[in-house]
C-alpha positions as CSV (number, residue, x, y, z in Angstrom):
1,M,112.4,75.9,98.0
2,P,111.4,79.3,96.5
3,F,113.5,82.2,97.9
4,F,110.7,84.1,99.5
5,A,108.7,81.1,100.9
6,H,110.0,81.3,104.5
7,K,111.1,85.0,104.5
8,K,109.6,87.7,106.7
9,V,109.5,90.7,104.5
10,M,108.6,94.3,105.4
11,V,107.6,96.5,102.4
12,T,107.5,100.2,103.3
13,G,105.1,101.9,100.9
14,G,103.5,98.5,100.3
15,A,100.0,100.1,100.1
16,G,101.1,102.6,97.4
17,F,101.1,102.4,93.6
18,L,104.3,100.3,93.1
19,G,103.9,98.6,96.5
20,R,100.6,97.0,95.8
21,H,101.9,95.3,92.6
22,L,105.1,94.2,94.4
23,V,103.2,92.7,97.4
24,R,101.0,90.8,95.0
25,K,104.0,89.4,93.2
26,L,105.6,88.5,96.6
27,K,102.5,86.4,97.4
28,E,102.7,84.7,94.0
29,R,106.2,83.7,94.9
30,G,105.0,82.0,98.1
31,C,105.8,84.7,100.6
32,R,103.4,84.2,103.5
33,D,104.8,86.8,106.0
34,I,104.5,90.3,104.5
35,F,104.3,93.3,106.8
36,V,103.2,96.7,105.3
37,P,103.6,99.6,107.8
38,R,100.6,101.9,107.1
39,S,101.3,105.7,107.4
40,S,98.3,106.1,109.6
41,R,100.0,104.0,112.3
42,Y,103.7,104.3,111.5
43,D,105.3,107.7,110.8
44,L,108.4,106.6,109.0
45,V,109.8,110.1,108.9
46,G,110.3,109.9,112.6
47,M,112.7,107.4,114.3
48,E,110.1,106.2,116.8
49,G,107.7,105.1,114.0
50,V,110.6,103.3,112.2
51,E,111.7,101.4,115.3
52,R,108.1,100.4,116.1
53,A,107.6,99.1,112.6
54,Y,110.7,97.0,112.8
55,E,109.6,95.7,116.2
56,D,106.2,94.7,115.0
57,A,107.4,93.2,111.7
58,D,110.6,91.6,112.9
59,P,111.7,91.3,109.2
60,Q,114.5,89.4,107.6
61,I,114.3,91.5,104.4
62,V,113.2,95.1,104.0
63,I,112.1,96.5,100.7
64,H,112.0,100.3,101.1
65,L,109.5,101.8,98.6
66,A,107.9,104.5,100.8
67,A,108.4,108.0,99.3
68,V,106.9,111.4,99.0
69,C,107.0,112.1,95.3
70,G,105.1,113.9,92.5
71,G,105.5,115.5,89.1
72,I,107.2,118.7,88.1
73,Q,104.5,120.9,89.7
74,D,104.6,119.1,93.1
75,N,108.4,119.0,93.1
76,S,108.5,122.8,92.4
77,K,106.0,123.6,95.2
78,R,107.4,121.3,97.9
79,P,111.1,120.7,97.5
80,G,111.8,120.9,101.2
81,T,109.1,118.3,102.0
82,H,110.5,116.0,99.2
83,F,114.0,116.4,100.5
84,Y,113.4,116.0,104.3
85,S,110.8,113.3,104.2
86,N,112.6,111.0,101.7
87,L,116.0,111.5,103.3
88,M,114.7,110.7,106.8
89,M,112.6,107.7,105.9
90,G,115.4,106.0,104.0
91,V,118.3,106.8,106.2
92,Q,116.6,105.8,109.4
93,A,115.0,102.7,107.9
94,M,118.5,101.5,106.8
95,E,120.1,102.4,110.1
96,V,117.6,100.4,112.1
97,A,117.9,97.5,109.7
98,R,121.7,97.6,110.2
99,R,121.4,97.7,114.0
100,R,119.0,94.8,114.0
101,G,121.3,92.8,111.7
102,I,118.6,92.0,109.1
103,E,119.5,89.8,106.2
104,K,119.0,92.4,103.4
105,F,117.8,96.0,102.8
106,V,116.6,97.0,99.3
107,A,116.6,100.8,98.7
108,L,114.7,102.3,95.8
109,G,116.3,105.3,94.2
110,T,115.1,107.4,91.3
111,V,116.2,108.3,87.8
112,C,115.9,112.0,89.0
113,A,119.2,111.4,90.8
114,Y,121.1,111.5,87.5
115,P,122.9,114.7,86.4
116,K,120.8,117.0,84.3
117,F,123.0,116.5,81.3
118,A,124.2,112.9,81.8
119,P,125.1,111.1,78.6
120,I,122.4,109.0,77.0
121,P,121.8,106.3,77.9
122,F,122.3,107.0,81.6
123,D,125.0,104.6,82.8
124,E,125.3,103.9,86.5
125,D,129.0,105.0,86.5
126,D,127.8,108.5,85.4
127,L,125.7,109.0,88.5
128,W,128.0,111.5,90.2
129,D,129.1,113.5,87.1
130,G,126.9,116.6,87.7
131,Y,124.0,118.1,89.5
132,P,120.4,116.8,88.9
133,E,117.8,118.8,87.0
134,E,116.7,121.7,89.2
135,T,113.0,120.9,89.6
136,N,113.8,117.3,90.7
137,A,117.1,118.0,92.6
138,A,115.8,117.9,96.2
139,Y,114.0,114.6,95.6
140,G,116.8,113.1,93.6
141,L,119.6,114.0,96.0
142,A,117.6,112.8,99.0
143,K,117.2,109.4,97.4
144,K,120.9,109.4,96.2
145,M,122.0,109.5,99.8
146,Y,120.6,105.9,100.2
147,L,123.4,104.9,97.8
148,V,126.1,106.6,99.9
149,Q,124.7,105.0,103.1
150,S,124.4,101.6,101.5
151,Q,128.0,101.6,100.3
152,A,129.3,103.1,103.6
153,Y,127.5,100.5,105.7
154,R,128.7,97.6,103.5
155,Q,132.3,98.9,103.8
156,Q,132.2,99.4,107.6
157,Y,129.7,96.9,108.8
158,G,129.4,94.3,106.0
159,F,125.7,95.2,105.9
160,N,123.9,93.7,102.8
161,S,122.0,96.5,101.1
162,I,121.3,97.3,97.4
163,F,120.3,100.4,95.5
164,L,118.0,100.4,92.5
165,L,117.3,103.2,90.0
166,P,114.0,102.7,88.2
167,A,113.0,104.8,85.2
168,N,109.7,106.8,85.3
169,L,106.9,104.4,86.5
170,Y,103.4,104.2,85.1
171,G,100.6,101.7,85.1
172,P,97.2,100.7,86.5
173,G,96.4,102.2,89.9
174,D,98.7,105.2,89.3
175,D,98.2,108.6,91.1
176,F,95.7,110.6,89.1
177,N,95.5,113.6,91.5
178,P,96.5,116.6,89.4
179,E,98.3,118.2,92.3
180,T,100.8,115.3,92.7
181,S,100.6,113.1,89.6
182,H,103.3,112.4,87.1
183,V,103.0,113.0,83.4
184,I,101.2,109.9,82.2
185,P,98.3,109.9,84.7
186,A,98.1,113.7,84.4
187,L,97.6,113.5,80.6
188,I,95.1,110.7,80.8
189,K,93.0,112.6,83.3
190,K,93.2,115.8,81.2
191,C,91.9,113.9,78.1
192,F,89.0,112.3,80.0
193,D,88.1,115.5,81.8
194,A,88.1,117.4,78.5
195,M,85.8,114.8,76.8
196,D,83.4,114.8,79.8
197,Q,83.2,118.6,79.7
198,G,83.1,118.9,75.9
199,A,86.3,121.0,75.9
200,E,87.9,121.8,72.6
201,F,91.5,121.6,73.8
202,I,93.8,120.4,76.6
203,E,96.8,122.4,77.8
204,V,100.2,120.6,78.3
205,W,103.2,122.0,80.1
206,G,106.5,122.7,78.2
207,T,107.4,122.3,74.6
208,G,107.0,118.5,74.1
209,K,110.7,118.2,73.2
210,A,111.9,116.6,76.4
211,T,112.2,112.8,76.4
212,R,111.5,110.2,79.1
213,E,111.8,106.5,79.6
214,F,108.7,104.8,81.0
215,L,108.8,101.6,83.0
216,Y,105.5,99.6,83.4
217,V,104.9,99.1,87.1
218,E,104.6,95.3,86.8
219,D,108.0,95.2,85.2
220,A,109.4,97.4,87.9
221,A,108.0,95.1,90.6
222,E,109.5,92.1,88.9
223,G,112.9,93.8,88.6
224,I,112.9,94.7,92.3
225,L,112.1,91.1,93.4
226,L,114.7,89.6,91.1
227,A,117.3,92.0,92.5
228,T,116.2,91.2,96.1
229,E,116.7,87.5,95.4
230,L,119.9,87.5,93.3
231,Y,121.9,90.7,93.7
232,N,124.1,91.3,96.7
233,R,126.4,94.3,95.9
234,S,126.1,98.0,96.6
235,D,126.9,99.2,93.1
236,P,123.8,101.0,91.8
237,I,121.6,99.3,89.2
238,N,119.2,100.8,86.7
239,L,115.8,99.3,86.1
240,G,114.6,100.3,82.6
241,C,113.9,99.2,79.0
242,D,116.6,101.3,77.3
243,S,113.9,103.2,75.4
244,E,113.2,106.9,74.9
245,T,109.9,108.7,74.1
246,S,109.4,112.4,73.6
247,I,106.6,114.1,75.6
248,K,105.1,115.1,72.2
249,Q,105.0,111.5,71.1
250,L,103.6,110.5,74.5
251,V,100.8,113.1,74.2
252,E,99.9,112.0,70.7
253,L,99.7,108.3,71.8
254,I,97.5,109.1,74.9
255,V,95.2,111.3,72.8
256,E,94.7,108.5,70.4
257,L,94.2,105.8,73.0
258,T,91.7,107.8,75.1
259,G,89.8,108.9,72.0
260,F,90.1,112.7,72.7
261,Q,89.4,114.6,69.5
262,G,90.3,118.1,70.5
263,E,93.4,120.3,70.2
264,V,96.6,120.0,72.2
265,R,98.0,123.4,73.3
266,W,101.5,123.6,74.6
267,D,102.6,126.1,77.2
268,P,106.3,126.8,76.7
269,S,106.4,129.1,79.6
270,K,106.2,126.1,81.9
271,P,109.3,123.9,82.5
272,D,110.2,120.8,80.4
273,G,112.2,119.3,83.2
274,Q,115.3,117.3,82.4
275,P,116.0,117.5,78.6
276,R,116.4,113.7,78.0
277,R,116.1,110.5,80.0
278,R,117.0,106.9,79.0
279,V,118.8,104.5,81.2
280,S,121.2,101.7,80.3
281,A,119.6,98.4,81.2
282,K,122.8,96.3,80.6
283,R,123.8,95.9,84.3
284,A,120.4,94.7,85.5
285,K,120.3,92.1,82.7
286,A,123.8,90.9,83.4
287,E,123.4,90.7,87.2
288,F,120.0,89.2,87.6
289,G,118.4,88.7,84.2
290,F,116.0,91.6,84.3
291,Q,114.3,92.6,81.0
292,C,111.1,94.6,80.3
293,T,108.2,92.7,78.9
294,T,105.6,95.5,78.4
295,Q,105.7,97.9,75.5
296,L,104.6,101.4,76.2
297,E,101.5,101.3,74.0
298,D,100.4,98.1,75.7
299,G,101.0,99.4,79.1
300,L,99.1,102.6,78.3
301,R,96.1,100.7,77.0
302,K,95.9,98.8,80.3
303,T,96.3,101.9,82.4
304,I,93.7,103.9,80.4
305,E,91.2,101.0,80.5
306,L,91.4,100.6,84.3
307,Y,91.1,104.4,84.7
308,R,88.1,104.4,82.4
309,Q,86.4,101.7,84.4
310,T,87.2,103.6,87.7
311,R,85.6,106.8,86.4
312,Q,82.5,104.9,85.3
313,S,82.0,103.1,88.6
């Protein structure tokens, strides 16, 4: 019998970017009872909304994806919102899960939780060896508390929860709002806007020297479901491809794939963010057999094509 076939699963954030892909994959695995608490009805920052969501869903498994997140610009503008909302959503969701004695709680962390100058590749054992990069610190530390809570609850209550650290996500259906988007959708939109307006250049923040690891959203969803089924310890686990791309390389690739013919102008007065990011993928492969299947260029092609169709519709 497939693991999810007779499970009642609540997916917070299930209507969001990652959540939509994960819910679809849950259905493909035979899960027939999936509850997605929509923010219009359930305010998961408040305990009343969390408790009501659990009462209505009566889940056996909770996959907590709900988050307030954005790129460097949004993180810099709203660090208080990012800290409080993410902390309260996760901590209260896990506490109610523990009280109700649910079978398993899956908490999604962030690569932003790693120290600013963590050795490359980021190993899970290095997670506490320094302070996160400043523009992401409020968000990263709020998410990092899920790990503290997960390990404390397992020690005291025997509660089964796990903590996953995905690399930077991207893919079809991403957030293209320039106020809140991450680097890939922001760059794609800039290229298309420039072509539509006949602009001769696009402007990009920073120097282009910083590096990132990008994880295709379908691969991330697959990794989360594999961990949900097969992993039952509170040691943190990265989800990534053990790859590294500079922002300059990324910009050049997106310019080529979108067909933008103009100039790229860098603004070094704006922050680069964390200097380097690449996670070790060894633990995820060893524990539950997770491996990336989508190369960056292929994932970008799919993302750009869907965005192109959306703009034309």
